[in-house]
C-alpha positions in Angstrom: -15.5 -41.8 -19.6 -17.1 -43.5 -21.8 -20.9 -42.4 -21.1 -19.6 -38.8 -21.2 -18.4 -39.9 -25.5 -21.8 -41.6 -25.8 -23.7 -38.6 -24.2 -21.7 -35.9 -26.6 -21.6 -38.1 -29.8 -25.7 -39.0 -29.4 -26.5 -35.5 -29.0 -24.4 -33.6 -31.2 -21.9 -35.7 -33.6 -24.4 -38.4 -34.3 -27.7 -36.2 -34.2 -30.6 -39.6 -35.2 -32.2 -36.4 -37.4 -29.6 -34.6 -39.0 -26.9 -36.5 -38.8 -29.1 -40.2 -39.3 -31.5 -38.9 -41.0 -34.6 -40.8 -38.7 -37.3 -39.2 -37.6 -37.9 -36.8 -40.1 -41.5 -36.6 -40.4 -42.3 -35.5 -37.4 -39.5 -33.3 -37.5 -40.6 -31.0 -40.2 -44.2 -31.9 -38.8 -44.1 -30.2 -35.7 -41.6 -27.7 -36.0 -43.5 -24.8 -36.5 -44.4 -23.9 -33.1 -41.8 -23.9 -30.2 -44.1 -24.5 -27.8 -45.8 -27.5 -29.8 -42.0 -29.0 -30.9 -41.2 -28.6 -26.6 -43.9 -30.7 -26.1 -42.8 -33.4 -29.0 -39.6 -33.4 -27.8 -41.0 -34.8 -24.7 -43.2 -37.6 -25.2 -39.9 -38.6 -27.8 -37.8 -38.7 -24.9 -40.7 -40.7 -23.0 -41.5 -42.6 -25.6 -37.5 -43.4 -26.8 -36.0 -43.9 -23.1 -39.1 -46.4 -22.9 -38.5 -47.9 -26.0 -35.7 -48.7 -25.3 -35.7 -50.4 -21.6 -38.7 -53.0 -22.8 -37.0 -53.7 -26.4 -33.1 -54.2 -25.2 -34.9 -56.4 -22.2 -37.3 -58.3 -24.4 -34.2 -59.1 -27.1 -31.8 -60.1 -24.1 -34.3 -61.9 -22.1 -37.2 -63.4 -24.8 -35.5 -63.2 -28.5 -31.9 -63.8 -27.9 -32.5 -67.4 -25.0 -35.5 -68.6 -27.6 -33.3 -68.1 -31.0 -35.9 -65.9 -32.7 -33.6 -63.0 -33.4 -35.4 -62.5 -36.4 -39.0 -61.1 -35.1 -36.7 -58.3 -33.9 -38.5 -55.4 -35.8 -41.8 -56.4 -35.2 -41.5 -56.8 -31.6 -39.9 -53.5 -30.9 -42.8 -52.3 -34.0 -45.5 -53.4 -31.8 -44.1 -52.4 -28.6 -43.3 -49.0 -29.8 -46.7 -48.5 -30.5 -48.2 -50.2 -27.2 -46.1 -47.4 -25.3 -47.0 -44.3 -27.5 -51.1 -45.6 -26.4 -49.9 -44.9 -23.6 -49.3 -41.9 -24.1 -51.7 -40.6 -25.4 -53.7 -41.7 -23.1 -51.1 -40.0 -20.7 -51.5 -36.3 -21.9 -55.2 -36.5 -23.8 -56.0 -36.8 -19.3 -53.1 -34.6 -17.9 -53.1 -32.1 -20.9 -55.5 -31.8 -23.1 -54.2 -28.3 -24.7 -50.7 -30.3 -26.0 -52.9 -33.1 -26.6 -54.6 -30.9 -29.2 -51.6 -28.8 -30.0 -50.0 -32.1 -31.0 -52.5 -33.7 -32.7 -51.9 -36.1 -35.3 -48.1 -36.1 -35.6 -48.3 -37.7 -32.1 -50.1 -41.4 -33.5 -46.7 -40.3 -36.1 -44.6 -41.7 -33.3 -45.7 -44.6 -33.6 -43.8 -44.7 -36.9 -40.9 -42.5 -36.3 -38.0 -44.7 -36.9 -35.8 -42.4 -34.6 -37.2 -44.3 -31.9 -37.0 -47.4 -33.4 -33.4 -46.6 -34.9 -31.8 -46.2 -31.0 -33.8 -49.3 -30.2 -32.2 -51.1 -32.6 -28.7 -49.2 -32.6 -28.6 -49.8 -28.7 -28.7 -54.5 -30.2 -26.8 -53.9 -33.2 -23.7 -51.5 -31.1 -23.8 -54.5 -28.1 -24.7 -51.5 -25.9 -25.7 -52.9 -21.9 -28.9 -52.0 -20.8 -27.1 -48.6 -19.2 -25.4 -48.0 -21.4 -28.7 -48.0 -24.1 -30.6 -45.8 -21.3 -28.1 -43.0 -21.5 -27.8 -43.2 -25.4 -31.4 -43.4 -25.8 -31.4 -40.4 -23.2 -29.1 -38.3 -25.5 -30.8 -39.3 -28.3 -33.6 -37.8 -27.4 -32.3 -35.2 -25.8 -30.1 -34.3 -29.3 -33.3 -34.8 -31.3 -35.0 -32.6 -29.6 -32.6 -29.7 -29.8 -32.8 -30.3 -33.1 -36.6 -29.9 -33.0 -36.3 -26.6 -30.9 -33.2 -24.8 -32.8 -35.8 -25.6 -36.1 -39.1 -25.0 -34.9 -37.0 -21.3 -34.1 -35.4 -20.4 -37.1 -39.6 -21.6 -38.8 -40.9 -19.5 -36.6 -39.0 -16.4 -37.2 -38.3 -17.3 -41.1 -42.5 -16.4 -40.6 -41.6 -12.6 -39.8 -39.4 -11.9 -42.5 -39.9 -12.1 -46.4 -39.3 -15.3 -48.3 -39.3 -15.2 -52.1 -42.8 -16.7 -52.7 -41.5 -20.0 -53.9 -39.9 -20.4 -51.5 -42.2 -20.3 -48.7 -42.9 -23.2 -46.4 -41.3 -26.4 -47.6 -38.8 -25.7 -49.4 -37.4 -22.9 -47.2 -37.8 -25.1 -44.0 -36.2 -28.4 -46.4 -32.8 -25.5 -47.0 -32.8 -24.5 -43.5 -33.1 -28.4 -41.9 -29.9 -28.4 -44.5 -28.0 -26.2 -43.0 -28.3 -27.1 -39.8 -27.0 -30.3 -40.5 -24.2 -29.4 -42.5 -24.3 -26.8 -39.2 -23.4 -29.5 -36.7 -21.6 -31.7 -38.9 -19.2 -29.5 -37.0 -19.1 -31.1 -34.4 -17.9 -34.5 -36.0 -14.1 -34.4 -35.0 -15.1 -34.3 -30.7 -15.1 -38.0 -30.8 
């Protein structure tokens, strides 16, 4: 039962981008097309899950036994940067079109605070390894859900008349705010 609560909470109630405001840069930058958003959501899911596993193991089998917990943030950042480089190399070989579509935003996963935030949150919440993996996957699904939904709305906004002063970033920020308020409606679930 606790896994179901973790999943629902991470996807809807405490959505990493709409509730905790982590990972806003790729959220706003990659959300102009659904196809690009799907690719970014997949890349973030892979990196977030793998980074959570590796950082969890590092925390409990290296940092804590050596009493160097203060190195947590820098260690986690280095792990995430290495994983993003690996994803970038794999995408370049496997899907050059997706690599080109993601462009500059793929290296931005390195600085995506959502990935680092999840790695730190699983330690703060004192999850075990399985709960950490479930939390990371559910959080990345929630991130992907928000990203793809936002991309769909932005594609639709390109087809309607928006006042000149509201075109581009202003209407995107208003839309993101409305989405965040909509996700607040899930607060009473868990």
